[in-house]
All heavy atoms as TSV, in Angstrom:
chain	resi	resn	atom	element	x	y	z
A	1	MET	N	N	93.829	131.180	133.351
A	1	MET	CA	C	94.651	130.496	132.351
A	1	MET	C	C	93.754	129.654	131.443
A	1	MET	O	O	92.785	129.057	131.904
A	1	MET	CB	C	95.689	129.615	133.032
A	1	MET	CG	C	96.809	130.400	133.693
A	1	MET	SD	S	98.119	129.344	134.362
A	1	MET	CE	C	97.374	128.843	135.906
A	2	LYS	N	N	94.128	129.624	130.182
A	2	LYS	CA	C	93.339	128.891	129.190
A	2	LYS	C	C	93.537	127.380	129.299
A	2	LYS	O	O	94.606	126.901	129.643
A	2	LYS	CB	C	93.779	129.288	127.777
A	2	LYS	CG	C	93.103	130.493	127.214
A	2	LYS	CD	C	93.518	130.620	125.746
A	2	LYS	CE	C	92.646	131.559	124.982
A	2	LYS	NZ	N	91.299	131.094	124.775
A	3	LYS	N	N	92.470	126.660	128.964
A	3	LYS	CA	C	92.543	125.208	128.819
A	3	LYS	C	C	92.889	124.909	127.357
A	3	LYS	O	O	92.593	125.708	126.467
A	3	LYS	CB	C	91.211	124.559	129.163
A	3	LYS	CG	C	90.808	124.734	130.613
A	3	LYS	CD	C	89.454	124.099	130.872
A	3	LYS	CE	C	89.015	124.322	132.313
A	3	LYS	NZ	N	87.693	123.759	132.559
A	4	TYR	N	N	93.507	123.771	127.131
A	4	TYR	CA	C	93.877	123.349	125.780
A	4	TYR	C	C	93.378	121.937	125.525
A	4	TYR	O	O	93.405	121.099	126.425
A	4	TYR	CB	C	95.404	123.405	125.591
A	4	TYR	CG	C	95.908	124.807	125.367
A	4	TYR	CD1	C	96.021	125.711	126.412
A	4	TYR	CD2	C	96.263	125.232	124.096
A	4	TYR	CE1	C	96.469	127.002	126.206
A	4	TYR	CE2	C	96.719	126.526	123.871
A	4	TYR	CZ	C	96.820	127.401	124.929
A	4	TYR	OH	O	97.254	128.679	124.709
A	5	ARG	N	N	92.926	121.682	124.281
A	5	ARG	CA	C	92.375	120.385	123.898
A	5	ARG	C	C	93.303	119.695	122.908
A	5	ARG	O	O	93.769	120.308	121.942
A	5	ARG	CB	C	91.007	120.564	123.247
A	5	ARG	CG	C	90.405	119.260	122.724
A	5	ARG	CD	C	89.116	119.464	121.940
A	5	ARG	NE	N	88.097	120.101	122.749
A	5	ARG	CZ	C	87.603	121.327	122.529
A	5	ARG	NH1	N	88.023	122.059	121.524
A	5	ARG	NH2	N	86.670	121.811	123.313
A	6	CYS	N	N	93.519	118.397	123.122
A	6	CYS	CA	C	94.267	117.584	122.167
A	6	CYS	C	C	93.386	117.386	120.930
A	6	CYS	O	O	92.232	116.966	121.052
A	6	CYS	CB	C	94.620	116.236	122.787
A	6	CYS	SG	S	95.469	115.120	121.656
A	7	THR	N	N	93.921	117.700	119.759
A	7	THR	CA	C	93.130	117.573	118.532
A	7	THR	C	C	93.007	116.130	118.073
A	7	THR	O	O	92.223	115.826	117.193
A	7	THR	CB	C	93.742	118.418	117.395
A	7	THR	OG1	O	95.072	117.967	117.154
A	7	THR	CG2	C	93.743	119.897	117.752
A	8	VAL	N	N	93.765	115.233	118.685
A	8	VAL	CA	C	93.716	113.811	118.305
A	8	VAL	C	C	92.698	113.051	119.150
A	8	VAL	O	O	91.808	112.395	118.624
A	8	VAL	CB	C	95.116	113.171	118.410
A	8	VAL	CG1	C	95.062	111.683	118.115
A	8	VAL	CG2	C	96.092	113.880	117.464
A	9	CYS	N	N	92.819	113.162	120.488
A	9	CYS	CA	C	91.955	112.352	121.366
A	9	CYS	C	C	90.951	113.174	122.178
A	9	CYS	O	O	90.163	112.606	122.919
A	9	CYS	CB	C	92.812	111.499	122.294
A	9	CYS	SG	S	93.620	112.438	123.615
A	10	GLU	N	N	91.017	114.504	122.078
A	10	GLU	CA	C	90.090	115.405	122.772
A	10	GLU	C	C	90.370	115.556	124.269
A	10	GLU	O	O	89.567	116.142	124.990
A	10	GLU	CB	C	88.626	114.976	122.564
A	10	GLU	CG	C	88.213	114.900	121.110
A	10	GLU	CD	C	88.155	116.268	120.435
A	10	GLU	OE1	O	87.547	117.181	120.999
A	10	GLU	OE2	O	88.732	116.400	119.352
A	11	TRP	N	N	91.503	115.050	124.772
A	11	TRP	CA	C	91.843	115.234	126.187
A	11	TRP	C	C	92.053	116.722	126.438
A	11	TRP	O	O	92.613	117.438	125.616
A	11	TRP	CB	C	93.116	114.454	126.532
A	11	TRP	CG	C	93.489	114.510	127.978
A	11	TRP	CD1	C	92.943	113.798	128.999
A	11	TRP	CD2	C	94.510	115.341	128.564
A	11	TRP	NE1	N	93.553	114.121	130.181
A	11	TRP	CE2	C	94.527	115.073	129.944
A	11	TRP	CE3	C	95.403	116.274	128.059
A	11	TRP	CZ2	C	95.390	115.688	130.828
A	11	TRP	CZ3	C	96.267	116.904	128.927
A	11	TRP	CH2	C	96.265	116.611	130.303
A	12	ILE	N	N	91.582	117.203	127.584
A	12	ILE	CA	C	91.697	118.615	127.935
A	12	ILE	C	C	92.801	118.813	128.969
A	12	ILE	O	O	92.788	118.172	130.026
A	12	ILE	CB	C	90.363	119.157	128.509
A	12	ILE	CG1	C	89.210	118.970	127.521
A	12	ILE	CG2	C	90.516	120.621	128.938
A	12	ILE	CD1	C	89.229	119.883	126.336
A	13	TYR	N	N	93.752	119.703	128.643
A	13	TYR	CA	C	94.732	120.131	129.645
A	13	TYR	C	C	94.133	121.304	130.402
A	13	TYR	O	O	93.840	122.351	129.819
A	13	TYR	CB	C	96.062	120.557	129.016
A	13	TYR	CG	C	96.999	121.105	130.068
A	13	TYR	CD1	C	97.662	120.239	130.925
A	13	TYR	CD2	C	97.169	122.463	130.254
A	13	TYR	CE1	C	98.478	120.719	131.945
A	13	TYR	CE2	C	97.977	122.964	131.269
A	13	TYR	CZ	C	98.632	122.075	132.103
A	13	TYR	OH	O	99.428	122.559	133.118
A	14	ASP	N	N	93.936	121.131	131.704
A	14	ASP	CA	C	93.395	122.171	132.575
A	14	ASP	C	C	94.532	122.635	133.481
A	14	ASP	O	O	95.022	121.854	134.304
A	14	ASP	CB	C	92.238	121.607	133.396
A	14	ASP	CG	C	91.584	122.643	134.295
A	14	ASP	OD1	O	92.142	123.754	134.459
A	14	ASP	OD2	O	90.509	122.346	134.832
A	15	PRO	N	N	94.982	123.883	133.328
A	15	PRO	CA	C	96.094	124.358	134.152
A	15	PRO	C	C	95.818	124.309	135.653
A	15	PRO	O	O	96.752	124.209	136.446
A	15	PRO	CB	C	96.322	125.793	133.691
A	15	PRO	CG	C	95.272	126.110	132.700
A	15	PRO	CD	C	94.491	124.874	132.399
A	16	ALA	N	N	94.556	124.351	136.050
A	16	ALA	CA	C	94.226	124.263	137.472
A	16	ALA	C	C	94.562	122.883	138.035
A	16	ALA	O	O	94.825	122.732	139.220
A	16	ALA	CB	C	92.749	124.573	137.693
A	17	VAL	N	N	94.575	121.877	137.157
A	17	VAL	CA	C	94.865	120.498	137.559
A	17	VAL	C	C	96.288	120.109	137.189
A	17	VAL	O	O	96.966	119.401	137.926
A	17	VAL	CB	C	93.863	119.528	136.879
A	17	VAL	CG1	C	94.190	118.087	137.226
A	17	VAL	CG2	C	92.435	119.874	137.275
A	18	GLY	N	N	96.763	120.579	136.038
A	18	GLY	CA	C	98.079	120.181	135.538
A	18	GLY	C	C	98.037	118.756	135.013
A	18	GLY	O	O	96.990	118.242	134.621
A	19	ASP	N	N	99.179	118.109	135.013
A	19	ASP	CA	C	99.305	116.696	134.624
A	19	ASP	C	C	100.256	116.045	135.619
A	19	ASP	O	O	101.431	115.840	135.329
A	19	ASP	CB	C	99.837	116.572	133.192
A	19	ASP	CG	C	100.071	115.122	132.768
A	19	ASP	OD1	O	99.495	114.208	133.391
A	19	ASP	OD2	O	100.840	114.911	131.817
A	20	PRO	N	N	99.751	115.764	136.841
A	20	PRO	CA	C	100.628	115.249	137.899
A	20	PRO	C	C	101.395	113.992	137.496
A	20	PRO	O	O	102.572	113.859	137.817
A	20	PRO	CB	C	99.678	114.957	139.062
A	20	PRO	CG	C	98.427	115.712	138.764
A	20	PRO	CD	C	98.375	115.915	137.278
A	21	ASP	N	N	100.757	113.097	136.762
A	21	ASP	CA	C	101.438	111.865	136.341
A	21	ASP	C	C	102.552	112.162	135.336
A	21	ASP	O	O	103.499	111.393	135.201
A	21	ASP	CB	C	100.437	110.876	135.723
A	21	ASP	CG	C	99.453	110.346	136.766
A	21	ASP	OD1	O	99.763	110.410	137.975
A	21	ASP	OD2	O	98.378	109.872	136.367
A	22	GLY	N	N	102.423	113.295	134.615
A	22	GLY	CA	C	103.434	113.686	133.644
A	22	GLY	C	C	104.443	114.677	134.197
A	22	GLY	O	O	105.268	115.219	133.462
A	23	GLY	N	N	104.368	114.945	135.499
A	23	GLY	CA	C	105.320	115.837	136.141
A	23	GLY	C	C	105.000	117.312	135.998
A	23	GLY	O	O	105.853	118.158	136.260
A	24	ILE	N	N	103.752	117.633	135.605
A	24	ILE	CA	C	103.343	119.028	135.444
A	24	ILE	C	C	102.463	119.415	136.634
A	24	ILE	O	O	101.370	118.872	136.802
A	24	ILE	CB	C	102.571	119.236	134.119
A	24	ILE	CG1	C	103.351	118.686	132.928
A	24	ILE	CG2	C	102.220	120.712	133.944
A	24	ILE	CD1	C	104.716	119.317	132.702
A	25	ALA	N	N	102.949	120.342	137.430
A	25	ALA	CA	C	102.242	120.740	138.650
A	25	ALA	C	C	100.980	121.532	138.341
A	25	ALA	O	O	100.904	122.225	137.319
A	25	ALA	CB	C	103.162	121.568	139.530
A	26	ALA	N	N	100.003	121.428	139.232
A	26	ALA	CA	C	98.801	122.252	139.125
A	26	ALA	C	C	99.222	123.715	139.129
A	26	ALA	O	O	100.167	124.097	139.819
A	26	ALA	CB	C	97.859	121.959	140.288
A	27	GLY	N	N	98.539	124.527	138.330
A	27	GLY	CA	C	98.865	125.937	138.239
A	27	GLY	C	C	99.854	126.266	137.132
A	27	GLY	O	O	100.236	127.416	136.975
A	28	THR	N	N	100.267	125.242	136.359
A	28	THR	CA	C	101.218	125.458	135.265
A	28	THR	C	C	100.479	125.820	133.984
A	28	THR	O	O	99.654	125.038	133.505
A	28	THR	CB	C	102.071	124.190	135.019
A	28	THR	OG1	O	102.746	123.837	136.223
A	28	THR	CG2	C	103.087	124.421	133.910
A	29	ALA	N	N	100.765	127.003	133.443
A	29	ALA	CA	C	100.158	127.423	132.178
A	29	ALA	C	C	100.647	126.506	131.054
A	29	ALA	O	O	101.787	126.009	131.097
A	29	ALA	CB	C	100.533	128.863	131.865
A	30	PHE	N	N	99.802	126.280	130.064
A	30	PHE	CA	C	100.160	125.413	128.942
A	30	PHE	C	C	101.463	125.880	128.287
A	30	PHE	O	O	102.308	125.071	127.925
A	30	PHE	CB	C	99.022	125.377	127.919
A	30	PHE	CG	C	99.242	124.373	126.824
A	30	PHE	CD1	C	99.001	123.020	127.038
A	30	PHE	CD2	C	99.690	124.768	125.570
A	30	PHE	CE1	C	99.212	122.090	126.032
A	30	PHE	CE2	C	99.900	123.842	124.561
A	30	PHE	CZ	C	99.656	122.505	124.793
A	31	GLU	N	N	101.616	127.197	128.163
A	31	GLU	CA	C	102.802	127.764	127.527
A	31	GLU	C	C	104.087	127.444	128.293
A	31	GLU	O	O	105.176	127.465	127.718
A	31	GLU	CB	C	102.655	129.289	127.398
A	31	GLU	CG	C	101.532	129.721	126.478
A	31	GLU	CD	C	100.138	129.711	127.128
A	31	GLU	OE1	O	100.016	129.424	128.342
A	31	GLU	OE2	O	99.167	129.979	126.413
A	32	ASP	N	N	103.951	127.139	129.587
A	32	ASP	CA	C	105.119	126.869	130.431
A	32	ASP	C	C	105.473	125.386	130.527
A	32	ASP	O	O	106.459	125.025	131.167
A	32	ASP	CB	C	104.886	127.425	131.843
A	32	ASP	CG	C	104.761	128.948	131.835
A	32	ASP	OD1	O	105.326	129.585	130.927
A	32	ASP	OD2	O	104.094	129.486	132.726
A	33	ILE	N	N	104.677	124.530	129.884
A	33	ILE	CA	C	104.971	123.095	129.870
A	33	ILE	C	C	106.177	122.869	128.951
A	33	ILE	O	O	106.259	123.473	127.876
A	33	ILE	CB	C	103.758	122.294	129.339
A	33	ILE	CG1	C	102.562	122.452	130.276
A	33	ILE	CG2	C	104.110	120.821	129.184
A	33	ILE	CD1	C	101.293	121.831	129.730
A	34	PRO	N	N	107.112	122.002	129.346
A	34	PRO	CA	C	108.269	121.729	128.477
A	34	PRO	C	C	107.843	121.247	127.080
A	34	PRO	O	O	106.812	120.588	126.935
A	34	PRO	CB	C	109.012	120.617	129.222
A	34	PRO	CG	C	108.560	120.723	130.638
A	34	PRO	CD	C	107.152	121.259	130.595
A	35	GLU	N	N	108.639	121.581	126.081
A	35	GLU	CA	C	108.308	121.244	124.697
A	35	GLU	C	C	108.263	119.734	124.446
A	35	GLU	O	O	107.605	119.282	123.517
A	35	GLU	CB	C	109.306	121.902	123.732
A	35	GLU	CG	C	109.141	123.403	123.629
A	35	GLU	CD	C	107.735	123.838	123.216
A	35	GLU	OE1	O	107.169	123.253	122.277
A	35	GLU	OE2	O	107.207	124.780	123.840
A	36	ASP	N	N	108.945	118.946	125.276
A	36	ASP	CA	C	108.962	117.494	125.057
A	36	ASP	C	C	107.807	116.772	125.764
A	36	ASP	O	O	107.704	115.550	125.714
A	36	ASP	CB	C	110.303	116.893	125.463
A	36	ASP	CG	C	110.618	117.091	126.949
A	36	ASP	OD1	O	109.877	117.820	127.659
A	36	ASP	OD2	O	111.617	116.511	127.405
A	37	TRP	N	N	106.924	117.525	126.413
A	37	TRP	CA	C	105.749	116.931	127.066
A	37	TRP	C	C	104.813	116.363	126.002
A	37	TRP	O	O	104.715	116.885	124.894
A	37	TRP	CB	C	105.039	118.011	127.883
A	37	TRP	CG	C	103.755	117.569	128.527
A	37	TRP	CD1	C	103.621	116.901	129.705
A	37	TRP	CD2	C	102.431	117.773	128.032
A	37	TRP	NE1	N	102.298	116.683	129.967
A	37	TRP	CE2	C	101.546	117.201	128.949
A	37	TRP	CE3	C	101.914	118.356	126.891
A	37	TRP	CZ2	C	100.163	117.209	128.778
A	37	TRP	CZ3	C	100.545	118.377	126.710
A	37	TRP	CH2	C	99.688	117.810	127.641
A	38	VAL	N	N	104.135	115.267	126.334
A	38	VAL	CA	C	103.178	114.659	125.405
A	38	VAL	C	C	101.834	114.447	126.087
A	38	VAL	O	O	101.756	114.362	127.312
A	38	VAL	CB	C	103.689	113.313	124.832
A	38	VAL	CG1	C	104.928	113.529	123.979
A	38	VAL	CG2	C	103.945	112.303	125.932
A	39	CYS	N	N	100.787	114.346	125.287
A	39	CYS	CA	C	99.444	114.088	125.788
A	39	CYS	C	C	99.447	112.795	126.601
A	39	CYS	O	O	99.924	111.765	126.119
A	39	CYS	CB	C	98.469	113.975	124.614
A	39	CYS	SG	S	96.779	113.558	125.118
A	40	PRO	N	N	98.910	112.836	127.834
A	40	PRO	CA	C	98.922	111.629	128.665
A	40	PRO	C	C	97.994	110.526	128.156
A	40	PRO	O	O	98.128	109.376	128.545
A	40	PRO	CB	C	98.469	112.131	130.034
A	40	PRO	CG	C	97.742	113.398	129.769
A	40	PRO	CD	C	98.349	113.981	128.525
A	41	LEU	N	N	97.078	110.873	127.261
A	41	LEU	CA	C	96.135	109.880	126.764
A	41	LEU	C	C	96.624	109.207	125.479
A	41	LEU	O	O	96.602	107.989	125.358
A	41	LEU	CB	C	94.776	110.544	126.523
A	41	LEU	CG	C	93.535	109.722	126.847
A	41	LEU	CD1	C	93.556	109.216	128.265
A	41	LEU	CD2	C	92.294	110.549	126.606
A	42	CYS	N	N	97.081	110.027	124.515
A	42	CYS	CA	C	97.434	109.444	123.208
A	42	CYS	C	C	98.892	109.640	122.800
A	42	CYS	O	O	99.327	109.073	121.804
A	42	CYS	CB	C	96.501	109.978	122.120
A	42	CYS	SG	S	96.768	111.711	121.711
A	43	GLY	N	N	99.647	110.452	123.546
A	43	GLY	CA	C	101.077	110.562	123.316
A	43	GLY	C	C	101.545	111.547	122.258
A	43	GLY	O	O	102.724	111.565	121.936
A	44	VAL	N	N	100.643	112.383	121.711
A	44	VAL	CA	C	101.090	113.374	120.727
A	44	VAL	C	C	101.694	114.587	121.443
A	44	VAL	O	O	101.460	114.803	122.628
A	44	VAL	CB	C	99.953	113.826	119.773
A	44	VAL	CG1	C	99.428	112.655	118.980
A	44	VAL	CG2	C	98.836	114.520	120.519
A	45	GLY	N	N	102.452	115.388	120.709
A	45	GLY	CA	C	103.142	116.537	121.281
A	45	GLY	C	C	102.254	117.752	121.474
A	45	GLY	O	O	101.093	117.791	121.053
A	46	LYS	N	N	102.853	118.776	122.093
A	46	LYS	CA	C	102.144	120.031	122.376
A	46	LYS	C	C	101.593	120.689	121.116
A	46	LYS	O	O	100.596	121.402	121.178
A	46	LYS	CB	C	103.095	121.021	123.048
A	46	LYS	CG	C	103.275	120.818	124.525
A	46	LYS	CD	C	104.218	121.851	125.105
A	46	LYS	CE	C	103.589	123.232	125.149
A	46	LYS	NZ	N	104.464	124.227	125.804
A	47	ASP	N	N	102.254	120.451	119.978
A	47	ASP	CA	C	101.820	121.097	118.735
A	47	ASP	C	C	100.466	120.582	118.245
A	47	ASP	O	O	99.873	121.155	117.338
A	47	ASP	CB	C	102.877	120.937	117.642
A	47	ASP	CG	C	103.165	119.484	117.295
A	47	ASP	OD1	O	102.982	118.596	118.163
A	47	ASP	OD2	O	103.578	119.231	116.156
A	48	GLN	N	N	99.956	119.521	118.851
A	48	GLN	CA	C	98.658	118.958	118.482
A	48	GLN	C	C	97.524	119.448	119.387
A	48	GLN	O	O	96.430	118.906	119.346
A	48	GLN	CB	C	98.711	117.425	118.504
A	48	GLN	CG	C	99.683	116.837	117.500
A	48	GLN	CD	C	99.291	117.124	116.072
A	48	GLN	OE1	O	98.133	116.943	115.687
A	48	GLN	NE2	N	100.230	117.601	115.276
A	49	PHE	N	N	97.811	120.476	120.199
A	49	PHE	CA	C	96.796	121.034	121.097
A	49	PHE	C	C	96.329	122.388	120.597
A	49	PHE	O	O	97.086	123.110	119.956
A	49	PHE	CB	C	97.383	121.194	122.509
A	49	PHE	CG	C	97.393	119.913	123.311
A	49	PHE	CD1	C	98.289	118.908	123.015
A	49	PHE	CD2	C	96.497	119.719	124.346
A	49	PHE	CE1	C	98.310	117.730	123.751
A	49	PHE	CE2	C	96.507	118.538	125.082
A	49	PHE	CZ	C	97.404	117.555	124.777
A	50	GLU	N	N	95.059	122.695	120.891
A	50	GLU	CA	C	94.508	123.996	120.527
A	50	GLU	C	C	93.775	124.567	121.722
A	50	GLU	O	O	93.273	123.828	122.563
A	50	GLU	CB	C	93.552	123.848	119.326
A	50	GLU	CG	C	92.343	122.995	119.615
A	50	GLU	CD	C	91.470	122.745	118.400
A	50	GLU	OE1	O	91.890	123.069	117.279
A	50	GLU	OE2	O	90.369	122.209	118.587
A	51	PRO	N	N	93.707	125.910	121.810
A	51	PRO	CA	C	92.997	126.528	122.934
A	51	PRO	C	C	91.516	126.162	122.913
A	51	PRO	O	O	90.916	126.036	121.844
A	51	PRO	CB	C	93.161	128.028	122.698
A	51	PRO	CG	C	94.246	128.163	121.693
A	51	PRO	CD	C	94.295	126.892	120.915
A	52	VAL	N	N	90.951	125.982	124.099
A	52	VAL	CA	C	89.523	125.711	124.234
A	52	VAL	C	C	88.800	127.042	124.339
A	52	VAL	O	O	89.168	127.880	125.174
A	52	VAL	CB	C	89.249	124.855	125.495
A	52	VAL	CG1	C	87.749	124.694	125.727
A	52	VAL	CG2	C	89.931	123.501	125.373
A	53	GLU	N	N	87.813	127.241	123.492
A	53	GLU	CA	C	87.008	128.460	123.560
A	53	GLU	C	C	85.945	128.282	124.632
A	53	GLU	O	O	85.174	127.328	124.583
A	53	GLU	CB	C	86.350	128.727	122.198
A	53	GLU	CG	C	87.328	128.925	121.068
A	53	GLU	CD	C	88.284	130.091	121.284
A	53	GLU	OE1	O	87.857	131.116	121.851
A	53	GLU	OE2	O	89.455	129.963	120.910
A	54	GLU	N	N	85.940	129.166	125.601
A	54	GLU	CA	C	84.964	129.051	126.692
A	54	GLU	C	C	83.978	130.173	126.653
A	54	GLU	O	O	84.242	131.225	126.186
A	54	GLU	CB	C	85.685	129.025	128.033
A	54	GLU	CG	C	86.521	127.784	128.173
A	54	GLU	CD	C	87.204	127.714	129.544
A	54	GLU	OE1	O	86.836	128.494	130.440
A	54	GLU	OE2	O	88.083	126.897	129.703
């Protein structure tokens, strides 16, 4: 699964880790995160994230 980077604060969403504090379980693909989820660091929405090229 792809990692995604916040274009505002550079926080990386890693599906292997998820966002436990935000209620997103490890193993959750970015595409499967609810649309109302926000970056845990700066609070912007999913539309402010881009795929990380590895």
